[in-house]
N, C-alpha and C positions, 0 to 999 in steps of 0.2 A: 074132679079137682083141680083147678089150675097151678101151675107151681109158681110162686114168685119170684121173678126174675131179676139180675142185677139191675137192668135198667129199667124194671117197676120200682124199688126202692130208690134210685136218684131222681126220678120225677120229683117225689115231693121233699125231698131234701133241697133240690133246684128252687123249688117257689118259697121255700123256708127261706132259702138265702136271698135269692131277688127281695123279699118282702124287709129282709132285714137291713141289708143294702136300703132299701129305698124309705124306709122307716130313719134310717142314721143320716140318709141327705135331706131330707126333712127339717131334720130337727138341728140341724147346720144352717139351715135358709132361715129356718124361724129364730134361731139365735143370732145371726146375723143381721136379721133386720131391727128386732130388740136394741140388740146393739147400738147399728145407728140412728133409733127412734132416741134413747136414752142420751147419743153423746149431744144430741141437740143441735142437729146438722142445719146448720145455717146462720146466719147472721143480722145485726139489725144495724142502720146507717141512722146515726141522728144529725141533725142540722139543726143547724142556729147562727144568731149573729150574720155578719154579711155572706152566706154561702160557706160559713166552717163545716164540716165535720167529723163525726167520730164513727169509724164502723168496730161494733163490739160483735165476737163470736156470740154462739144464742148460748154455746155450752159454757161460758165466763157465769161469773158472778158477780156483776157490778152495781157501783150504784154512782153515776153521773148529774151532779149540779149544774148546772146551767143558769148563773144570775149576770140580769143585763147584760146577756148575749156572751158571754165568756163564761169558758169553763171554771168552776168551782170547788176549794176544797171541802167544803159543808156547809149543808145547809145555812142557813140563820131565819126563813120566812121574811126577809127584806126585798125590798127592791122588785125587781119582775125575774121571778125566780120559777124556778121546772125543778122534781126530781126525781129523774128517773131511774125504777129499779131492774136489774136483766135478773136472770135466777133462773136453773133447770127450761130452759129453751123458752121462755116466756117474759116479752116485755110490761110496760104497765110505766102510766105518768102517776108516781106515786103522790105527788103534792105539786100546788102550781098555786103562783100567787096573784091570777088573776081574777077578776068579779066572779066567770060566769062559773069556772071552773069546768066547762066540758071535754077538756081533752084532760080528765081526771076519772068522768065518766062514761068515757070512753071503753075502757075496761081492759081486758089483757089479750095482749097478741101475740101469736106462735102461728106455727106452721099450721094448725088447726082449725087456727078461728081463723084464717086469712079468707076464705071462702065467703064465710058466714059474719062478718063484720061490714054494717055499712058503709066502712068508708075502708074496705079492704086490709091490704097491710100498711096502712097507715093510723097511726096515732097524732094528732095534730092540737098544736096548743095556736091559736091563730092569732091572738093577743100579744104573744109573745114572739113568736117566729118561731118558735120551737115543734121538728116535728120528730116521730121515731118512724121508721121505715122497715118493717122485713124483706132483707132480699134474698133470700132462700138459699142458695149454697157459697154466700159471698161476693162472689159476681158484680 
């Protein structure tokens, strides 16, 4: 019968410790990825009027009203009005007074939908000259 040496006992312990360290490292990386995804990394650039822009971080919650080519405080449903909502890393045209409302029908824009949308990183209201662009990291 073979004697169990100290060296033979250390090998399983080292393997177990190595596996535990690897597991913890993977858990940390996974948590960091989830945190960066939840933070809504990126930004949206809203263009309107004569080249005016508003840039909003994707992790903010904002309602932006553009009326007759200028920012407005509250929606009224009058004039050339667009209501843009940004929430949980997603932007969309919540309301527009244009006749066809194609911009509202373009749906929600975020990092996950950019590659699947017909207009890519854009939501455009052509009649009012208002657009939303997803610009990734804010550059």
